[in-house]
CHARMM-style PDB file with segment names, atoms N, HN, CA, C and O in Angstrom:
ATOM      1  N   MET     1      59.200  -7.129 -44.192  1.00  0.00      PROA
ATOM      2  CA  MET     1      59.866  -6.501 -45.317  1.00  0.00      PROA
ATOM      3  C   MET     1      59.136  -5.226 -45.754  1.00  0.00      PROA
ATOM      4  O   MET     1      59.759  -4.228 -46.116  1.00  0.00      PROA
ATOM      5  N   MET     2      57.820  -5.283 -45.713  1.00  0.00      PROA
ATOM      6  HN  MET     2      57.313  -6.094 -45.419  1.00  0.00      PROA
ATOM      7  CA  MET     2      57.047  -4.106 -46.114  1.00  0.00      PROA
ATOM      8  C   MET     2      57.229  -2.950 -45.135  1.00  0.00      PROA
ATOM      9  O   MET     2      57.116  -1.785 -45.515  1.00  0.00      PROA
ATOM     10  N   ILE     3      57.512  -3.277 -43.872  1.00  0.00      PROA
ATOM     11  HN  ILE     3      57.605  -4.223 -43.564  1.00  0.00      PROA
ATOM     12  CA  ILE     3      57.745  -2.221 -42.888  1.00  0.00      PROA
ATOM     13  C   ILE     3      58.957  -1.399 -43.290  1.00  0.00      PROA
ATOM     14  O   ILE     3      58.933  -0.169 -43.226  1.00  0.00      PROA
ATOM     15  N   VAL     4      60.004  -2.074 -43.700  1.00  0.00      PROA
ATOM     16  HN  VAL     4      60.023  -3.072 -43.752  1.00  0.00      PROA
ATOM     17  CA  VAL     4      61.224  -1.380 -44.123  1.00  0.00      PROA
ATOM     18  C   VAL     4      60.948  -0.548 -45.372  1.00  0.00      PROA
ATOM     19  O   VAL     4      61.430   0.579 -45.491  1.00  0.00      PROA
ATOM     20  N   LEU     5      60.179  -1.099 -46.294  1.00  0.00      PROA
ATOM     21  HN  LEU     5      59.788  -2.015 -46.197  1.00  0.00      PROA
ATOM     22  CA  LEU     5      59.856  -0.379 -47.524  1.00  0.00      PROA
ATOM     23  C   LEU     5      59.077   0.899 -47.230  1.00  0.00      PROA
ATOM     24  O   LEU     5      59.405   1.959 -47.762  1.00  0.00      PROA
ATOM     25  N   TRP     6      58.051   0.808 -46.388  1.00  0.00      PROA
ATOM     26  HN  TRP     6      57.784  -0.053 -45.955  1.00  0.00      PROA
ATOM     27  CA  TRP     6      57.269   2.001 -46.052  1.00  0.00      PROA
ATOM     28  C   TRP     6      58.131   3.026 -45.331  1.00  0.00      PROA
ATOM     29  O   TRP     6      58.027   4.226 -45.583  1.00  0.00      PROA
ATOM     30  N   PHE     7      58.991   2.540 -44.423  1.00  0.00      PROA
ATOM     31  HN  PHE     7      59.076   1.565 -44.218  1.00  0.00      PROA
ATOM     32  CA  PHE     7      59.872   3.445 -43.690  1.00  0.00      PROA
ATOM     33  C   PHE     7      60.820   4.165 -44.646  1.00  0.00      PROA
ATOM     34  O   PHE     7      61.026   5.372 -44.521  1.00  0.00      PROA
ATOM     35  N   LEU     8      61.395   3.438 -45.596  1.00  0.00      PROA
ATOM     36  HN  LEU     8      61.228   2.457 -45.697  1.00  0.00      PROA
ATOM     37  CA  LEU     8      62.297   4.055 -46.574  1.00  0.00      PROA
ATOM     38  C   LEU     8      61.561   5.044 -47.476  1.00  0.00      PROA
ATOM     39  O   LEU     8      62.099   6.101 -47.803  1.00  0.00      PROA
ATOM     40  N   LEU     9      60.347   4.710 -47.875  1.00  0.00      PROA
ATOM     41  HN  LEU     9      59.909   3.851 -47.609  1.00  0.00      PROA
ATOM     42  CA  LEU     9      59.570   5.634 -48.702  1.00  0.00      PROA
ATOM     43  C   LEU     9      59.275   6.940 -47.967  1.00  0.00      PROA
ATOM     44  O   LEU     9      59.319   8.015 -48.564  1.00  0.00      PROA
ATOM     45  N   ILE    10      58.977   6.846 -46.686  1.00  0.00      PROA
ATOM     46  HN  ILE    10      58.941   5.972 -46.201  1.00  0.00      PROA
ATOM     47  CA  ILE    10      58.714   8.049 -45.890  1.00  0.00      PROA
ATOM     48  C   ILE    10      59.967   8.911 -45.810  1.00  0.00      PROA
ATOM     49  O   ILE    10      59.894  10.130 -45.964  1.00  0.00      PROA
ATOM     50  N   ILE    11      61.111   8.287 -45.569  1.00  0.00      PROA
ATOM     51  HN  ILE    11      61.171   7.297 -45.443  1.00  0.00      PROA
ATOM     52  CA  ILE    11      62.364   9.037 -45.470  1.00  0.00      PROA
ATOM     53  C   ILE    11      62.730   9.669 -46.810  1.00  0.00      PROA
ATOM     54  O   ILE    11      63.111  10.839 -46.864  1.00  0.00      PROA
ATOM     55  N   ILE    12      62.615   8.901 -47.888  1.00  0.00      PROA
ATOM     56  HN  ILE    12      62.305   7.951 -47.844  1.00  0.00      PROA
ATOM     57  CA  ILE    12      62.959   9.426 -49.214  1.00  0.00      PROA
ATOM     58  C   ILE    12      62.055  10.600 -49.586  1.00  0.00      PROA
ATOM     59  O   ILE    12      62.529  11.611 -50.102  1.00  0.00      PROA
ATOM     60  N   LEU    13      60.761  10.468 -49.325  1.00  0.00      PROA
ATOM     61  HN  LEU    13      60.376   9.646 -48.906  1.00  0.00      PROA
ATOM     62  CA  LEU    13      59.839  11.558 -49.634  1.00  0.00      PROA
ATOM     63  C   LEU    13      60.152  12.797 -48.800  1.00  0.00      PROA
ATOM     64  O   LEU    13      60.048  13.917 -49.302  1.00  0.00      PROA
ATOM     65  N   SER    14      60.531  12.617 -47.546  1.00  0.00      PROA
ATOM     66  HN  SER    14      60.615  11.708 -47.138  1.00  0.00      PROA
ATOM     67  CA  SER    14      60.882  13.751 -46.695  1.00  0.00      PROA
ATOM     68  C   SER    14      62.116  14.476 -47.214  1.00  0.00      PROA
ATOM     69  O   SER    14      62.151  15.706 -47.260  1.00  0.00      PROA
ATOM     70  N   VAL    15      63.117  13.712 -47.599  1.00  0.00      PROA
ATOM     71  HN  VAL    15      63.088  12.713 -47.561  1.00  0.00      PROA
ATOM     72  CA  VAL    15      64.357  14.317 -48.102  1.00  0.00      PROA
ATOM     73  C   VAL    15      64.099  15.050 -49.417  1.00  0.00      PROA
ATOM     74  O   VAL    15      64.569  16.171 -49.610  1.00  0.00      PROA
ATOM     75  N   LEU    16      63.356  14.417 -50.317  1.00  0.00      PROA
ATOM     76  HN  LEU    16      62.974  13.506 -50.160  1.00  0.00      PROA
ATOM     77  CA  LEU    16      63.056  15.067 -51.599  1.00  0.00      PROA
ATOM     78  C   LEU    16      62.222  16.329 -51.412  1.00  0.00      PROA
ATOM     79  O   LEU    16      62.434  17.325 -52.104  1.00  0.00      PROA
ATOM     80  N   THR    17      61.284  16.290 -50.487  1.00  0.00      PROA
ATOM     81  HN  THR    17      61.111  15.481 -49.924  1.00  0.00      PROA
ATOM     82  CA  THR    17      60.457  17.465 -50.220  1.00  0.00      PROA
ATOM     83  C   THR    17      61.295  18.599 -49.652  1.00  0.00      PROA
ATOM     84  O   THR    17      61.128  19.754 -50.044  1.00  0.00      PROA
ATOM     85  N   LYS    18      62.191  18.278 -48.736  1.00  0.00      PROA
ATOM     86  HN  LYS    18      62.328  17.340 -48.417  1.00  0.00      PROA
ATOM     87  CA  LYS    18      63.053  19.313 -48.157  1.00  0.00      PROA
ATOM     88  C   LYS    18      63.940  19.929 -49.228  1.00  0.00      PROA
ATOM     89  O   LYS    18      64.100  21.148 -49.283  1.00  0.00      PROA
ATOM     90  N   TRP    19      64.514  19.088 -50.075  1.00  0.00      PROA
ATOM     91  HN  TRP    19      64.383  18.098 -50.030  1.00  0.00      PROA
ATOM     92  CA  TRP    19      65.382  19.591 -51.134  1.00  0.00      PROA
ATOM     93  C   TRP    19      64.606  20.492 -52.091  1.00  0.00      PROA
ATOM     94  O   TRP    19      65.070  21.574 -52.451  1.00  0.00      PROA
ATOM     95  N   HSD    20      63.421  20.038 -52.500  1.00  0.00      PROA
ATOM     96  HN  HSD    20      63.044  19.159 -52.207  1.00  0.00      PROA
ATOM     97  CA  HSD    20      62.616  20.811 -53.444  1.00  0.00      PROA
ATOM     98  C   HSD    20      62.091  22.101 -52.804  1.00  0.00      PROA
ATOM     99  O   HSD    20      62.033  23.137 -53.467  1.00  0.00      PROA
ATOM    100  N   ALA    21      61.715  22.047 -51.545  1.00  0.00      PROA
ATOM    101  HN  ALA    21      61.763  21.205 -51.007  1.00  0.00      PROA
ATOM    102  CA  ALA    21      61.224  23.242 -50.855  1.00  0.00      PROA
ATOM    103  C   ALA    21      62.338  24.274 -50.707  1.00  0.00      PROA
ATOM    104  O   ALA    21      62.106  25.465 -50.911  1.00  0.00      PROA
ATOM    105  N   ASN    22      63.535  23.834 -50.359  1.00  0.00      PROA
ATOM    106  HN  ASN    22      63.724  22.866 -50.194  1.00  0.00      PROA
ATOM    107  CA  ASN    22      64.657  24.771 -50.261  1.00  0.00      PROA
ATOM    108  C   ASN    22      64.967  25.401 -51.612  1.00  0.00      PROA
ATOM    109  O   ASN    22      65.270  26.592 -51.689  1.00  0.00      PROA
ATOM    110  N   TYR    23      64.894  24.612 -52.668  1.00  0.00      PROA
ATOM    111  HN  TYR    23      64.648  23.645 -52.606  1.00  0.00      PROA
ATOM    112  CA  TYR    23      65.134  25.127 -54.018  1.00  0.00      PROA
ATOM    113  C   TYR    23      64.101  26.197 -54.384  1.00  0.00      PROA
ATOM    114  O   TYR    23      64.448  27.243 -54.932  1.00  0.00      PROA
ATOM    115  N   LEU    24      62.830  25.925 -54.076  1.00  0.00      PROA
ATOM    116  HN  LEU    24      62.548  25.075 -53.631  1.00  0.00      PROA
ATOM    117  CA  LEU    24      61.778  26.887 -54.394  1.00  0.00      PROA
ATOM    118  C   LEU    24      61.856  28.128 -53.515  1.00  0.00      PROA
ATOM    119  O   LEU    24      61.539  29.227 -53.971  1.00  0.00      PROA
ATOM    120  N   MET    25      62.273  27.971 -52.263  1.00  0.00      PROA
ATOM    121  HN  MET    25      62.531  27.078 -51.893  1.00  0.00      PROA
ATOM    122  CA  MET    25      62.396  29.131 -51.372  1.00  0.00      PROA
ATOM    123  C   MET    25      63.503  30.073 -51.843  1.00  0.00      PROA
ATOM    124  O   MET    25      63.388  31.290 -51.696  1.00  0.00      PROA
ATOM    125  N   LYS    26      64.562  29.520 -52.403  1.00  0.00      PROA
ATOM    126  HN  LYS    26      64.655  28.531 -52.522  1.00  0.00      PROA
ATOM    127  CA  LYS    26      65.633  30.372 -52.934  1.00  0.00      PROA
ATOM    128  C   LYS    26      65.140  31.204 -54.112  1.00  0.00      PROA
ATOM    129  O   LYS    26      65.641  32.301 -54.356  1.00  0.00      PROA
ATOM    130  N   GLN    27      64.165  30.683 -54.835  1.00  0.00      PROA
ATOM    131  HN  GLN    27      63.758  29.791 -54.636  1.00  0.00      PROA
ATOM    132  CA  GLN    27      63.586  31.416 -55.959  1.00  0.00      PROA
ATOM    133  C   GLN    27      62.397  32.269 -55.525  1.00  0.00      PROA
ATOM    134  O   GLN    27      61.750  32.899 -56.361  1.00  0.00      PROA
ATOM    135  N   GLN    28      62.111  32.294 -54.245  1.00  0.00      PROA
ATOM    136  HN  GLN    28      62.637  31.782 -53.566  1.00  0.00      PROA
ATOM    137  CA  GLN    28      61.037  33.070 -53.631  1.00  0.00      PROA
ATOM    138  C   GLN    28      59.661  32.720 -54.202  1.00  0.00      PROA
ATOM    139  O   GLN    28      58.852  33.606 -54.479  1.00  0.00      PROA
ATOM    140  N   LYS    29      59.408  31.440 -54.374  1.00  0.00      PROA
ATOM    141  HN  LYS    29      60.065  30.721 -54.149  1.00  0.00      PROA
ATOM    142  CA  LYS    29      58.101  30.948 -54.816  1.00  0.00      PROA
ATOM    143  C   LYS    29      57.411  30.316 -53.609  1.00  0.00      PROA
ATOM    144  O   LYS    29      57.363  29.095 -53.462  1.00  0.00      PROA
ATOM    145  N   TYR    30      56.878  31.186 -52.752  1.00  0.00      PROA
ATOM    146  HN  TYR    30      56.917  32.178 -52.871  1.00  0.00      PROA
ATOM    147  CA  TYR    30      56.368  30.742 -51.466  1.00  0.00      PROA
ATOM    148  C   TYR    30      55.079  29.932 -51.575  1.00  0.00      PROA
ATOM    149  O   TYR    30      54.910  28.948 -50.854  1.00  0.00      PROA
ATOM    150  N   TYR    31      54.173  30.325 -52.458  1.00  0.00      PROA
ATOM    151  HN  TYR    31      54.310  31.124 -53.044  1.00  0.00      PROA
ATOM    152  CA  TYR    31      52.896  29.616 -52.560  1.00  0.00      PROA
ATOM    153  C   TYR    31      53.073  28.222 -53.145  1.00  0.00      PROA
ATOM    154  O   TYR    31      52.411  27.277 -52.716  1.00  0.00      PROA
ATOM    155  N   ILE    32      53.959  28.094 -54.116  1.00  0.00      PROA
ATOM    156  HN  ILE    32      54.496  28.861 -54.465  1.00  0.00      PROA
ATOM    157  CA  ILE    32      54.228  26.770 -54.688  1.00  0.00      PROA
ATOM    158  C   ILE    32      54.904  25.888 -53.643  1.00  0.00      PROA
ATOM    159  O   ILE    32      54.640  24.688 -53.569  1.00  0.00      PROA
ATOM    160  N   THR    33      55.775  26.489 -52.836  1.00  0.00      PROA
ATOM    161  HN  THR    33      55.989  27.464 -52.895  1.00  0.00      PROA
ATOM    162  CA  THR    33      56.438  25.742 -51.768  1.00  0.00      PROA
ATOM    163  C   THR    33      55.416  25.210 -50.768  1.00  0.00      PROA
ATOM    164  O   THR    33      55.488  24.053 -50.354  1.00  0.00      PROA
ATOM    165  N   LYS    34      54.474  26.053 -50.386  1.00  0.00      PROA
ATOM    166  HN  LYS    34      54.416  26.992 -50.723  1.00  0.00      PROA
ATOM    167  CA  LYS    34      53.428  25.613 -49.460  1.00  0.00      PROA
ATOM    168  C   LYS    34      52.600  24.480 -50.058  1.00  0.00      PROA
ATOM    169  O   LYS    34      52.232  23.536 -49.360  1.00  0.00      PROA
ATOM    170  N   LEU    35      52.312  24.579 -51.345  1.00  0.00      PROA
ATOM    171  HN  LEU    35      52.611  25.346 -51.913  1.00  0.00      PROA
ATOM    172  CA  LEU    35      51.543  23.536 -52.019  1.00  0.00      PROA
ATOM    173  C   LEU    35      52.313  22.219 -52.050  1.00  0.00      PROA
ATOM    174  O   LEU    35      51.743  21.162 -51.780  1.00  0.00      PROA
ATOM    175  N   ILE    36      53.595  22.275 -52.376  1.00  0.00      PROA
ATOM    176  HN  ILE    36      54.057  23.134 -52.595  1.00  0.00      PROA
ATOM    177  CA  ILE    36      54.427  21.073 -52.432  1.00  0.00      PROA
ATOM    178  C   ILE    36      54.515  20.420 -51.055  1.00  0.00      PROA
ATOM    179  O   ILE    36      54.399  19.200 -50.940  1.00  0.00      PROA
ATOM    180  N   VAL    37      54.718  21.212 -50.023  1.00  0.00      PROA
ATOM    181  HN  VAL    37      54.813  22.204 -50.116  1.00  0.00      PROA
ATOM    182  CA  VAL    37      54.833  20.674 -48.666  1.00  0.00      PROA
ATOM    183  C   VAL    37      53.502  20.070 -48.214  1.00  0.00      PROA
ATOM    184  O   VAL    37      53.493  19.023 -47.566  1.00  0.00      PROA
ATOM    185  N   THR    38      52.392  20.703 -48.542  1.00  0.00      PROA
ATOM    186  HN  THR    38      52.399  21.553 -49.068  1.00  0.00      PROA
ATOM    187  CA  THR    38      51.083  20.180 -48.173  1.00  0.00      PROA
ATOM    188  C   THR    38      50.794  18.849 -48.866  1.00  0.00      PROA
ATOM    189  O   THR    38      50.307  17.912 -48.234  1.00  0.00      PROA
ATOM    190  N   ILE    39      51.090  18.769 -50.148  1.00  0.00      PROA
ATOM    191  HN  ILE    39      51.486  19.530 -50.661  1.00  0.00      PROA
ATOM    192  CA  ILE    39      50.885  17.516 -50.888  1.00  0.00      PROA
ATOM    193  C   ILE    39      51.785  16.422 -50.333  1.00  0.00      PROA
ATOM    194  O   ILE    39      51.365  15.273 -50.196  1.00  0.00      PROA
ATOM    195  N   SER    40      53.015  16.779 -50.017  1.00  0.00      PROA
ATOM    196  HN  SER    40      53.356  17.712 -50.129  1.00  0.00      PROA
ATOM    197  CA  SER    40      53.948  15.803 -49.452  1.00  0.00      PROA
ATOM    198  C   SER    40      53.451  15.282 -48.103  1.00  0.00      PROA
ATOM    199  O   SER    40      53.558  14.089 -47.819  1.00  0.00      PROA
ATOM    200  N   CYS    41      52.914  16.162 -47.284  1.00  0.00      PROA
ATOM    201  HN  CYS    41      52.827  17.132 -47.515  1.00  0.00      PROA
ATOM    202  CA  CYS    41      52.378  15.735 -45.986  1.00  0.00      PROA
ATOM    203  C   CYS    41      51.199  14.782 -46.164  1.00  0.00      PROA
ATOM    204  O   CYS    41      51.067  13.810 -45.420  1.00  0.00      PROA
ATOM    205  N   ALA    42      50.349  15.056 -47.140  1.00  0.00      PROA
ATOM    206  HN  ALA    42      50.456  15.846 -47.744  1.00  0.00      PROA
ATOM    207  CA  ALA    42      49.210  14.170 -47.392  1.00  0.00      PROA
ATOM    208  C   ALA    42      49.684  12.792 -47.845  1.00  0.00      PROA
ATOM    209  O   ALA    42      49.151  11.773 -47.407  1.00  0.00      PROA
ATOM    210  N   ILE    43      50.675  12.764 -48.712  1.00  0.00      PROA
ATOM    211  HN  ILE    43      51.108  13.592 -49.068  1.00  0.00      PROA
ATOM    212  CA  ILE    43      51.211  11.480 -49.180  1.00  0.00      PROA
ATOM    213  C   ILE    43      51.891  10.739 -48.035  1.00  0.00      PROA
ATOM    214  O   ILE    43      51.751   9.523 -47.912  1.00  0.00      PROA
ATOM    215  N   GLN    44      52.626  11.468 -47.197  1.00  0.00      PROA
ATOM    216  HN  GLN    44      52.740  12.456 -47.297  1.00  0.00      PROA
ATOM    217  CA  GLN    44      53.280  10.832 -46.054  1.00  0.00      PROA
ATOM    218  C   GLN    44      52.262  10.281 -45.071  1.00  0.00      PROA
ATOM    219  O   GLN    44      52.512   9.255 -44.440  1.00  0.00      PROA
ATOM    220  N   LEU    45      51.128  10.934 -44.929  1.00  0.00      PROA
ATOM    221  HN  LEU    45      50.924  11.768 -45.442  1.00  0.00      PROA
ATOM    222  CA  LEU    45      50.077  10.414 -44.060  1.00  0.00      PROA
ATOM    223  C   LEU    45      49.592   9.056 -44.550  1.00  0.00      PROA
ATOM    224  O   LEU    45      49.353   8.152 -43.750  1.00  0.00      PROA
ATOM    225  N   ILE    46      49.448   8.912 -45.862  1.00  0.00      PROA
ATOM    226  HN  ILE    46      49.642   9.646 -46.512  1.00  0.00      PROA
ATOM    227  CA  ILE    46      49.044   7.628 -46.437  1.00  0.00      PROA
ATOM    228  C   ILE    46      50.123   6.580 -46.194  1.00  0.00      PROA
ATOM    229  O   ILE    46      49.814   5.438 -45.854  1.00  0.00      PROA
ATOM    230  N   PHE    47      51.390   6.962 -46.367  1.00  0.00      PROA
ATOM    231  HN  PHE    47      51.641   7.890 -46.643  1.00  0.00      PROA
ATOM    232  CA  PHE    47      52.497   6.036 -46.123  1.00  0.00      PROA
ATOM    233  C   PHE    47      52.545   5.613 -44.656  1.00  0.00      PROA
ATOM    234  O   PHE    47      52.786   4.445 -44.354  1.00  0.00      PROA
ATOM    235  N   ILE    48      52.318   6.551 -43.755  1.00  0.00      PROA
ATOM    236  HN  ILE    48      52.122   7.500 -44.001  1.00  0.00      PROA
ATOM    237  CA  ILE    48      52.342   6.233 -42.324  1.00  0.00      PROA
ATOM    238  C   ILE    48      51.176   5.313 -41.967  1.00  0.00      PROA
ATOM    239  O   ILE    48      51.326   4.411 -41.143  1.00  0.00      PROA
ATOM    240  N   TYR    49      50.022   5.536 -42.580  1.00  0.00      PROA
ATOM    241  HN  TYR    49      49.899   6.268 -43.249  1.00  0.00      PROA
ATOM    242  CA  TYR    49      48.881   4.638 -42.363  1.00  0.00      PROA
ATOM    243  C   TYR    49      49.236   3.213 -42.775  1.00  0.00      PROA
ATOM    244  O   TYR    49      48.939   2.261 -42.052  1.00  0.00      PROA
ATOM    245  N   ALA    50      49.868   3.067 -43.934  1.00  0.00      PROA
ATOM    246  HN  ALA    50      50.109   3.840 -44.521  1.00  0.00      PROA
ATOM    247  CA  ALA    50      50.261   1.736 -44.406  1.00  0.00      PROA
ATOM    248  C   ALA    50      51.324   1.126 -43.493  1.00  0.00      PROA
ATOM    249  O   ALA    50      51.308  -0.078 -43.240  1.00  0.00      PROA
ATOM    250  N   LEU    51      52.241   1.949 -43.002  1.00  0.00      PROA
ATOM    251  HN  LEU    51      52.254   2.927 -43.208  1.00  0.00      PROA
ATOM    252  CA  LEU    51      53.279   1.467 -42.084  1.00  0.00      PROA
ATOM    253  C   LEU    51      52.661   0.954 -40.788  1.00  0.00      PROA
ATOM    254  O   LEU    51      53.013  -0.127 -40.316  1.00  0.00      PROA
ATOM    255  N   VAL    52      51.755   1.714 -40.221  1.00  0.00      PROA
ATOM    256  HN  VAL    52      51.469   2.593 -40.604  1.00  0.00      PROA
ATOM    257  CA  VAL    52      51.100   1.303 -38.977  1.00  0.00      PROA
ATOM    258  C   VAL    52      50.277   0.037 -39.205  1.00  0.00      PROA
ATOM    259  O   VAL    52      50.224  -0.834 -38.337  1.00  0.00      PROA
ATOM    260  N   LYS    53      49.644  -0.064 -40.354  1.00  0.00      PROA
ATOM    261  HN  LYS    53      49.687   0.644 -41.059  1.00  0.00      PROA
ATOM    262  CA  LYS    53      48.864  -1.259 -40.685  1.00  0.00      PROA
ATOM    263  C   LYS    53      49.748  -2.503 -40.700  1.00  0.00      PROA
ATOM    264  O   LYS    53      49.345  -3.556 -40.206  1.00  0.00      PROA
ATOM    265  N   GLU    54      50.948  -2.389 -41.262  1.00  0.00      PROA
ATOM    266  HN  GLU    54      51.276  -1.534 -41.664  1.00  0.00      PROA
ATOM    267  CA  GLU    54      51.886  -3.517 -41.284  1.00  0.00      PROA
ATOM    268  C   GLU    54      52.398  -3.834 -39.878  1.00  0.00      PROA
ATOM    269  O   GLU    54      52.535  -5.002 -39.516  1.00  0.00      PROA
ATOM    270  N   ILE    55      52.677  -2.810 -39.096  1.00  0.00      PROA
ATOM    271  HN  ILE    55      52.566  -1.861 -39.390  1.00  0.00      PROA
ATOM    272  CA  ILE    55      53.175  -3.030 -37.734  1.00  0.00      PROA
ATOM    273  C   ILE    55      52.107  -3.717 -36.888  1.00  0.00      PROA
ATOM    274  O   ILE    55      52.415  -4.624 -36.115  1.00  0.00      PROA
ATOM    275  N   ILE    56      50.866  -3.291 -37.029  1.00  0.00      PROA
ATOM    276  HN  ILE    56      50.616  -2.554 -37.656  1.00  0.00      PROA
ATOM    277  CA  ILE    56      49.772  -3.886 -36.258  1.00  0.00      PROA
ATOM    278  C   ILE    56      49.606  -5.360 -36.597  1.00  0.00      PROA
ATOM    279  O   ILE    56      49.297  -6.165 -35.719  1.00  0.00      PROA
ATOM    280  N   ARG    57      49.809  -5.721 -37.860  1.00  0.00      PROA
ATOM    281  HN  ARG    57      50.061  -5.067 -38.573  1.00  0.00      PROA
ATOM    282  CA  ARG    57      49.688  -7.132 -38.246  1.00  0.00      PROA
ATOM    283  C   ARG    57      50.704  -7.984 -37.491  1.00  0.00      PROA
ATOM    284  O   ARG    57      50.369  -9.063 -37.002  1.00  0.00      PROA
ATOM    285  N   TYR    58      51.947  -7.502 -37.394  1.00  0.00      PROA
ATOM    286  HN  TYR    58      52.219  -6.626 -37.791  1.00  0.00      PROA
ATOM    287  CA  TYR    58      52.964  -8.251 -36.658  1.00  0.00      PROA
ATOM    288  C   TYR    58      52.696  -8.238 -35.153  1.00  0.00      PROA
ATOM    289  O   TYR    58      52.946  -9.232 -34.470  1.00  0.00      PROA
ATOM    290  N   LEU    59      52.196  -7.132 -34.640  1.00  0.00      PROA
ATOM    291  HN  LEU    59      51.993  -6.325 -35.194  1.00  0.00      PROA
ATOM    292  CA  LEU    59      51.882  -7.069 -33.211  1.00  0.00      PROA
ATOM    293  C   LEU    59      50.778  -8.045 -32.834  1.00  0.00      PROA
ATOM    294  O   LEU    59      50.840  -8.674 -31.777  1.00  0.00      PROA
ATOM    295  N   THR    60      49.778  -8.176 -33.681  1.00  0.00      PROA
ATOM    296  HN  THR    60      49.728  -7.665 -34.539  1.00  0.00      PROA
ATOM    297  CA  THR    60      48.711  -9.135 -33.372  1.00  0.00      PROA
ATOM    298  C   THR    60      49.225 -10.566 -33.403  1.00  0.00      PROA
ATOM    299  O   THR    60      48.769 -11.397 -32.617  1.00  0.00      PROA
ATOM    300  N   GLN    61      50.152 -10.868 -34.282  1.00  0.00      PROA
ATOM    301  HN  GLN    61      50.522 -10.193 -34.921  1.00  0.00      PROA
ATOM    302  CA  GLN    61      50.744 -12.208 -34.306  1.00  0.00      PROA
ATOM    303  C   GLN    61      51.548 -12.461 -33.035  1.00  0.00      PROA
ATOM    304  O   GLN    61      51.480 -13.550 -32.465  1.00  0.00      PROA
ATOM    305  N   ILE    62      52.303 -11.467 -32.592  1.00  0.00      PROA
ATOM    306  HN  ILE    62      52.358 -10.583 -33.056  1.00  0.00      PROA
ATOM    307  CA  ILE    62      53.100 -11.617 -31.371  1.00  0.00      PROA
ATOM    308  C   ILE    62      52.188 -11.764 -30.158  1.00  0.00      PROA
ATOM    309  O   ILE    62      52.419 -12.624 -29.308  1.00  0.00      PROA
ATOM    310  N   LEU    63      51.160 -10.937 -30.074  1.00  0.00      PROA
ATOM    311  HN  LEU    63      50.972 -10.238 -30.764  1.00  0.00      PROA
ATOM    312  CA  LEU    63      50.250 -11.011 -28.935  1.00  0.00      PROA
ATOM    313  C   LEU    63      49.421 -12.286 -28.958  1.00  0.00      PROA
ATOM    314  O   LEU    63      49.011 -12.774 -27.905  1.00  0.00      PROA
ATOM    315  N   ASN    64      49.171 -12.823 -30.127  1.00  0.00      PROA
ATOM    316  HN  ASN    64      49.504 -12.426 -30.983  1.00  0.00      PROA
ATOM    317  CA  ASN    64      48.438 -14.076 -30.244  1.00  0.00      PROA
ATOM    318  C   ASN    64      49.242 -15.228 -29.645  1.00  0.00      PROA
ATOM    319  O   ASN    64      48.661 -16.166 -29.100  1.00  0.00      PROA
ATOM    320  N   VAL    65      50.552 -15.168 -29.737  1.00  0.00      PROA
ATOM    321  HN  VAL    65      51.024 -14.406 -30.180  1.00  0.00      PROA
ATOM    322  CA  VAL    65      51.412 -16.195 -29.136  1.00  0.00      PROA
ATOM    323  C   VAL    65      51.256 -16.179 -27.618  1.00  0.00      PROA
ATOM    324  O   VAL    65      51.192 -17.238 -26.993  1.00  0.00      PROA
ATOM    325  N   PHE    66      51.194 -15.003 -27.025  1.00  0.00      PROA
ATOM    326  HN  PHE    66      51.246 -14.143 -27.533  1.00  0.00      PROA
ATOM    327  CA  PHE    66      51.045 -14.909 -25.579  1.00  0.00      PROA
ATOM    328  C   PHE    66      49.642 -15.300 -25.126  1.00  0.00      PROA
ATOM    329  O   PHE    66      49.454 -15.745 -23.994  1.00  0.00      PROA
ATOM    330  N   TYR    67      48.667 -15.136 -25.998  1.00  0.00      PROA
ATOM    331  HN  TYR    67      48.820 -14.775 -26.918  1.00  0.00      PROA
ATOM    332  CA  TYR    67      47.290 -15.453 -25.640  1.00  0.00      PROA
ATOM    333  C   TYR    67      47.077 -16.958 -25.543  1.00  0.00      PROA
ATOM    334  O   TYR    67      46.292 -17.422 -24.716  1.00  0.00      PROA
ATOM    335  N   ARG    68      47.765 -17.717 -26.375  1.00  0.00      PROA
ATOM    336  HN  ARG    68      48.403 -17.340 -27.047  1.00  0.00      PROA
ATOM    337  CA  ARG    68      47.567 -19.176 -26.393  1.00  0.00      PROA
ATOM    338  C   ARG    68      48.328 -19.807 -25.329  1.00  0.00      PROA
ATOM    339  OT1 ARG    68      48.288 -21.029 -25.183  1.00  0.00      PROA
TER     340      ARG     68
END
């Protein structure tokens, strides 16, 4: 269940960042746009780390079945 949650959070953050970046680019605020995109990438990195952590937990359970 947490895998789906992390995946949805990554998608939602990507969509919101794209929308906000396009809005700021229309107003020609390039430095703020770069800052928003950089912060979003850092947050997405944390989300991806948590997603991989959840996936690895399930993979170890699956591989443990084959080991026994």
